[in-house]
C-alpha positions as CSV (number, residue, x, y, z in Angstrom):
1,V,-33.5,-14.7,30.4
2,E,-32.7,-11.1,32.1
3,R,-29.1,-12.0,32.9
4,S,-27.7,-12.8,29.4
5,R,-29.5,-10.3,27.6
6,G,-28.3,-7.0,30.3
7,L,-25.1,-9.4,28.9
8,G,-25.8,-8.6,25.5
9,D,-26.1,-5.0,25.8
10,V,-22.7,-4.5,27.4
11,Y,-21.2,-6.2,24.5
12,K,-23.0,-4.2,22.1
13,R,-21.5,-0.9,23.7
14,Q,-18.6,-2.7,23.9
15,E,-18.5,-2.9,20.1
16,Q,-19.8,1.0,19.8
17,S,-16.9,1.7,21.6
18,D,-14.9,0.1,19.7
19,K,-16.7,1.6,16.7
20,V,-15.8,5.0,18.0
21,Q,-12.1,4.5,19.1
22,Q,-11.6,3.2,15.2
23,Q,-12.8,6.4,13.9
24,L,-10.5,8.6,15.9
25,L,-7.7,6.4,15.6
26,S,-8.4,6.8,11.5
27,P,-9.8,9.5,10.7
28,E,-12.0,9.4,7.5
29,V,-9.4,10.8,4.8
30,P,-10.5,13.9,3.2
31,D,-12.3,13.3,-0.1
32,R,-9.8,14.9,-2.6
33,S,-8.5,14.6,-6.3
34,L,-5.4,13.1,-7.4
35,E,-4.5,16.8,-8.5
36,Q,-5.4,18.1,-4.9
37,I,-3.4,14.9,-3.6
38,I,-0.4,16.0,-6.1
39,A,-0.8,19.6,-5.0
40,G,-0.4,19.5,-1.3
41,A,2.4,16.5,-1.5
42,R,5.6,17.6,0.5
43,T,7.5,14.5,0.8
44,W,7.1,12.9,-2.2
45,K,6.9,14.0,-5.8
46,P,5.5,12.2,-9.2
47,A,7.2,10.5,-11.4
48,Y,6.5,8.6,-14.5
49,R,4.0,10.3,-16.0
50,E,4.3,8.6,-19.4
51,W,3.0,5.7,-18.0
52,Y,-0.5,7.0,-16.6
53,D,-3.4,5.8,-17.6
54,K,-1.3,2.9,-19.3
55,E,-2.4,-0.6,-18.4
56,A,0.4,-1.8,-15.8
57,P,2.7,-4.4,-17.2
58,D,2.0,-7.7,-16.0
59,F,4.5,-10.2,-13.0
60,T,4.5,-12.5,-11.3
61,L,6.7,-12.5,-7.9
62,T,7.0,-14.9,-5.0
63,D,6.6,-13.4,-1.6
64,I,8.3,-14.7,1.5
65,E,6.0,-17.5,2.0
66,G,6.7,-18.6,-0.8
67,K,3.3,-18.0,-2.6
68,K,3.3,-16.7,-6.3
69,H,1.0,-13.3,-7.0
70,Q,0.7,-12.1,-10.3
71,L,-0.7,-8.9,-10.5
72,S,-3.2,-9.3,-13.0
73,N,-5.0,-11.0,-11.0
74,Y,-5.8,-8.5,-8.6
75,R,-8.1,-6.7,-11.3
76,G,-11.2,-5.6,-9.9
77,K,-9.0,-4.4,-6.4
78,E,-6.5,-0.6,-6.3
79,V,-3.0,-1.9,-5.5
80,L,-0.4,0.0,-4.1
81,L,3.2,-1.0,-5.5
82,V,5.7,-0.1,-3.3
83,F,10.1,-0.9,-4.2
84,W,12.1,-0.4,-1.5
85,A,14.9,-2.3,0.5
86,T,16.1,-2.7,4.0
87,W,19.4,-0.2,3.5
88,C,17.0,2.3,2.9
89,P,16.3,5.1,5.0
90,P,13.5,6.4,3.5
91,C,11.6,3.0,2.9
92,R,11.4,2.1,6.6
93,M,10.4,5.5,7.5
94,E,7.1,5.0,5.0
95,I,6.7,1.5,6.6
96,P,4.6,2.5,9.9
97,D,2.1,4.4,7.2
98,L,2.1,0.9,5.3
99,I,0.8,-1.0,8.1
100,K,-1.6,1.5,8.7
101,L,-2.8,1.8,5.4
102,T,-3.2,-2.3,5.6
103,D,-4.8,-2.4,8.6
104,D,-7.2,0.4,7.2
105,I,-7.9,-1.1,4.4
106,K,-9.4,-4.1,6.0
107,R,-10.9,-2.5,8.6
108,N,-13.5,-0.7,6.5
109,G,-13.3,-3.3,3.4
110,I,-11.6,-1.1,0.8
111,E,-10.8,-3.3,-2.0
112,A,-7.2,-2.4,-2.5
113,A,-3.8,-4.5,-1.6
114,V,-0.5,-3.4,-0.8
115,L,2.3,-5.1,-2.0
116,A,5.7,-4.0,-1.4
117,I,9.3,-5.3,-3.4
118,S,12.3,-6.0,-2.6
119,N,15.4,-6.8,-4.7
120,Q,17.1,-8.3,-1.8
121,E,17.7,-12.1,-0.5
122,L,14.8,-13.9,1.0
123,T,17.2,-14.1,4.2
124,L,17.5,-10.5,4.8
125,V,14.3,-9.2,3.9
126,K,12.0,-11.6,5.8
127,P,13.5,-11.5,9.6
128,F,13.2,-7.5,8.4
129,V,9.7,-7.6,8.0
130,E,8.8,-10.3,10.5
131,A,10.8,-7.5,13.2
132,M,9.0,-4.1,11.5
133,K,5.7,-6.0,12.1
134,M,5.2,-5.4,8.6
135,N,1.5,-6.5,7.7
136,Y,1.4,-6.5,4.3
137,T,2.4,-9.3,1.5
138,V,6.3,-8.3,0.3
139,L,7.1,-10.0,-2.7
140,L,11.3,-10.5,-3.5
141,E,11.9,-10.0,-7.3
142,K,15.4,-10.7,-9.4
143,G,15.5,-8.1,-11.5
144,N,13.4,-9.2,-14.4
145,M,10.7,-7.2,-14.3
146,P,8.6,-5.4,-17.2
147,E,9.6,-1.0,-17.4
148,P,8.6,0.3,-15.7
149,F,9.2,-1.6,-12.6
150,G,11.9,-2.8,-10.8
151,V,14.0,-1.6,-7.8
152,D,17.1,-1.6,-9.5
153,R,15.6,0.2,-12.5
154,L,13.4,2.7,-10.3
155,Y,16.9,3.6,-7.8
156,R,18.6,4.3,-10.6
157,R,16.3,6.4,-12.2
158,T,14.3,8.1,-9.6
159,G,15.5,6.5,-6.6
160,I,13.3,4.7,-3.9
161,P,11.0,4.3,-2.1
162,G,9.2,4.2,-5.5
163,S,5.3,3.6,-5.8
164,F,2.8,2.8,-8.3
165,F,-1.1,3.4,-7.6
166,V,-2.5,0.6,-10.2
167,D,-6.7,1.2,-10.5
168,A,-9.2,-1.5,-10.3
169,K,-8.8,-1.4,-14.2
170,G,-4.8,-2.4,-14.1
171,K,-4.2,0.8,-15.1
172,I,-1.3,3.3,-13.7
173,K,-3.2,6.2,-11.7
174,L,0.0,8.0,-10.7
175,A,3.6,6.7,-9.6
176,T,5.1,8.4,-6.7
177,V,9.4,8.6,-5.7
178,G,9.5,9.9,-1.7
179,I,7.8,9.2,1.2
180,V,4.0,9.0,0.9
181,P,2.0,9.5,4.1
182,F,-0.8,7.1,5.0
183,E,-3.6,10.5,4.1
184,D,-2.1,10.3,0.5
185,M,-1.6,6.8,0.1
186,K,-5.3,6.1,1.2
187,G,-6.4,9.2,-1.1
188,I,-4.5,8.1,-3.8
189,L,-6.1,5.2,-3.4
190,L,-9.2,6.5,-2.9
191,A,-9.3,8.6,-5.8
192,K,-11.2,8.2,-9.3
193,S,-8.3,7.7,-11.8
194,P,-8.2,10.4,-14.8
């Protein structure tokens, strides 16, 4: 009995050490308003302002595993929609921060989802996702998404990567073009809608 109690203490200390390590690896993002986050942007800028505080048009897309996802089924969660392509260097540069964000969401129990949307073929996207160890949901679209969404539409109008942050009520909180770093992604997801 005494021996098992000793192991329990060892496990408890290990858990505490792991928690500290996680906090050091992923420091809390300072609580900032959307306005403060936008003002501090260096590698991205706001886009599609005419859509802010409007209902995000619903859509259904299939992920690279064949599962269907409908945007409205994510109500109650903050959602980051990222429009990207494998051939896009800035899109590739953003992937590590999206991986880090997804890990952070899971680790901290944040009610949020990351959905990356590509218009490329499954045979190209799936091996890329696996090679890059992308841990978030990757959806495929065929050019028939409702406005303002769609890889081609964003590419022609503002460029990619392009992102839409949809709040838990299903309204567009913010849209961006450019590489959004982890701290800004998380800050936007956690910020209150205007």
